[in-house]
C-alpha positions in Angstrom: 10.3 84.7 86.6 13.1 84.8 84.0 10.6 84.0 81.2 8.5 87.0 82.3 11.4 89.3 82.2 12.6 88.0 78.8 9.1 88.3 77.4 8.7 91.9 78.6 11.8 93.0 76.8 11.5 90.8 73.8 10.3 93.8 71.7 13.8 95.2 71.9 15.2 92.2 69.9 13.0 92.4 66.8 14.4 90.5 63.9 16.2 92.5 61.3 13.8 91.6 58.5 10.8 92.9 60.5 12.7 96.1 61.3 13.5 96.5 57.6 9.9 96.0 56.7 8.8 98.7 59.1 11.5 101.1 57.8 10.4 100.5 54.2 6.8 101.1 55.3 7.9 104.4 56.9 9.8 105.5 53.8 6.8 104.6 51.7 4.5 106.6 53.9 6.8 109.6 53.6 6.6 109.4 49.9 2.8 108.8 49.8 2.2 111.8 52.1 4.6 114.1 50.3 3.2 117.2 48.7 3.7 116.2 45.0 2.0 112.9 45.4 -0.8 114.3 47.7 -1.5 117.1 45.2 -2.4 114.4 42.6 -5.5 113.8 44.6 -6.4 117.4 45.2 -9.4 117.7 42.9 -13.1 118.7 43.1 -14.1 115.0 42.7 -16.0 113.5 45.6 -16.2 109.9 46.9 -19.4 109.3 48.9 -19.6 113.1 49.4 -16.0 113.4 50.8 -13.2 115.3 48.9 -10.8 113.0 47.1 -7.8 114.3 49.2 -9.5 113.3 52.4 -10.3 109.9 51.1 -6.7 109.4 49.9 -5.3 110.4 53.3 -7.6 108.1 55.2 -7.1 105.1 52.9 -3.3 105.4 53.1 -3.5 105.9 56.9 -5.7 102.8 57.4 -3.6 100.7 55.1 -0.4 101.6 57.0 -2.0 100.6 60.3 -3.1 97.3 58.9 0.3 96.6 57.3 2.1 97.6 60.6 -0.2 95.3 62.5 0.5 92.3 60.2 4.3 92.9 60.4 4.3 93.2 64.2 1.9 90.3 64.6 4.2 88.0 62.6 7.0 89.0 64.8 5.1 88.2 67.9 4.5 84.6 66.8 
């Protein structure tokens, strides 16, 4: 019973280095989605028929999900 309770609340006690990685990821995302950086990809060019801005946003978004998953998965082990 005690193991179940400890396991349920183990997410609260994430290691500092994993927290730091997630904070760095959040700061990086704020920078990548900031207006000056995003405007670099605001062009008439298209990738597979999609505007460059849309492709940029989705690539950054998917990359952030994958990186977050890897960080949290390493913590779970």
